[in-house]
N, C-alpha and C positions, 0 to 999 in steps of 0.2 A: 373539820374546818368549814367555814362558810362557803357556800357555793352560790350565793345570791347573784342574780344577773344585774348588769348595770342599769341604773335608773334611766328611763327614756326621757325624763323631764329635764335632764341637765342641759343648759343652754350651750351653744357652741363656744369654744375657747376663742377669745379675740386674738390670741397670739399667732395662731396658724390657721389660715383660711381652709375651710373644708374639713377640719378635724375637730373632734370634741374630746376633751380629756375625760376619760371614764375609768382610768386605772391609776392607782397610786401605789408606789413602791417606797417602803420605809426602810431606812437603816434602823437599828435597834438601840445599841449603846449610845448614850448621849442624846437620843431623840425620844425614845419611849421608855428606856430603862436607865436609871441613874446608877452608873457603874464607875467606880474609881478605886484603885488599890489602896489609896490613902485611908479609906474608911476602915480597912483592916489594919494597916500598918501604924496608924496613930495609937492603936492599943499595944503595939509591940515596941515602939520607940518612945522614949521620954522626951527626946529632943527633935523638934521639927526639922532642923537643919540636917541632922544625921539621917532622918527618914528620907528627906528629899535626895540626899547624896546616894543613899542605898537604891532608891528607885531610878536615879539617873545613871548609876554606874554598875549596879549588880542586877537587880530584877528590872531591866530596862524595858521601855516600850518595844524595842526591836526583839528582845528575848521573848516577850509575851506574844508578839505578832507571829513568831514562828510556830507557836501552839495553834494560833488561829489558822495557820496554813497547813495544819495537820500533824505537826511533830507531837509525839506522845508526851504527856506530862511527866511520866516516870523518867524518860530519857532526858527531858529538859532539866528536871530537878537534880538528877544525878550528875549531869555534866556541869551545871553551874555550881553545885555544892563542892565538887572536886576542885573547881577553880577558886572558889571562895569558901574554904572550910570554916572560917570563923563566923560565917553567916548561914551555915547549913540549916539551922533551926528556922530562921526567918525565911529562907528560900523555900523550905518545905511547906511553910504556912501558906504560901501563895496558892498552892493547890489544895492542901488539907483543909484550909479555912476559907476557900474561895467564895462561899456564899456570903461571907462578911464583907466582900468587896461590892456587894449590891446594897444600895440604900433602899431602893424601891422603885415604883413606877414614876415616870414624869407625868403627873396626872393631867395637866392641861393638854398635853399632846394626846394622851390616851382618850381624853374627852373628844378631841377632834377625830380620832380614829373611830370612836363609837358612832359619831355622827355619820361618817362616811359609810360605815357598815350598815347603819340603819337605813341609809338612802340607796343601798344596793350598789355602791361603787366597788369595782374589783380591787382587792387589796392583796399585796404581796410584800414580802420582806427580803432584803439582801443584806447579810450581816457578816462581818469578820468576827468569828467566834469559834472557839475550840469545840470540836465534836464531842469531847468528853464532858465539858461543863454546860453545853447548851441544854441537854436534857434536864438539868437542875433548874434552869431558867423556865423551861416549859412547865415544870411542876409548880413553880412559884407564881407565874404570871398568867392568869386565865386569858388575858387579851391576846396572847400569842395564838390561841385557837381561833381567833377571828380571821386570820389570813387564809386565803385560798392556797397559798404555797409559800414556803420559806426556803431560800437558798442559803446554806451555812458554809462558810469558807472552809472550815475544818473538814467537812464531809467531802468537799469538792477538791481539796488540796490545792486551792487557789485563793488568793486574797485580792480584794479591791486595792488599787484601781486597775488591776489586770483586765483588759477588755473581755477576755474569754469568760470570766465569771458572769459578766453582764449578758453576754451572748447565751450562756446556758440558761439564765433566767428567762430571757426572751423566747428561746426555742422551747423550753420545757412547758411554759404556760401560754404559748401563742400570744405574746404581748406585742402590741403595736406601739413602737416607741413614740410616734407622733401623737398618740392618744394617752400618753403616760406622764405623770409627774413623779420625779424621783427626789427623795428628801434624805439628806445626810448632813451630819455636823462636820464632815471633812470636805473642804473645798476641792481637793484634788479628786475625791470620789464623785463629787457632783460634776466636775468637769468631764470625767470619763463617761458618765451617763449622757451628758449633753452632746458629747462627740458622737454618740450613737443615735442621736436624734430625739432624746427625751427632753421634756421640760425639766429643768433642774431647780432645786432650791437648797441653798446653804442654810441649814437650820441653826438659828441662834435664839430661838424662843418661840412659844406657841402663838404669840400675837402676830409676829411676822409671817409665820406659816399660814395662819388664818387669812391674812390679807392676800397672800399669794394664791391660796385656794379660791378665794372669791374672784380674783382677777381671771382665773381659769374657768370660772363657772361651776366650781365644785361646791357642794354644801359645806358650810363652815359655821 
């Protein structure tokens, strides 16, 4: 992973006197990686309404989040299949065909990440992601190797927005919150970072992020 030093040419951040933003922490899914279980399940359901009901009532976001918090996939699939035996095949597909839930990189944001890397900005990631599937993402996306460190919820057995997972990132990599921009597509995760003194940005597209980076004196 990159160990480039922060660029000394970055101007001071106008948001906080006496501090210069020289560190950026990215969420991954929805910011740099286009992930959605619908990419898989549209190939398994002929009816969009039935698919949405399945994802809302069977393989729910809360069920998936438990894997992000460290629950083994085998346990998750077995338990849910026992509860919904008629959907056992579709439930098993969530793990067996997990790579099909990834469409690819969100390229405009990856381009911003590349600019930050090239300018020597310290780069880290903090992600809610299963420890079993994250290695598959590492193999697929070369840009994950640009980070100096990545904290994965499944490995920590903690999920955002629990403050402790942010504290672990800060302690592990000696991050100064006042000099850090945190980016996430979840507003509550951004709020948790801001509560710890970071500059936060609720990601809704690369153009808005670029403008925010410019305000903070970061290369964009």
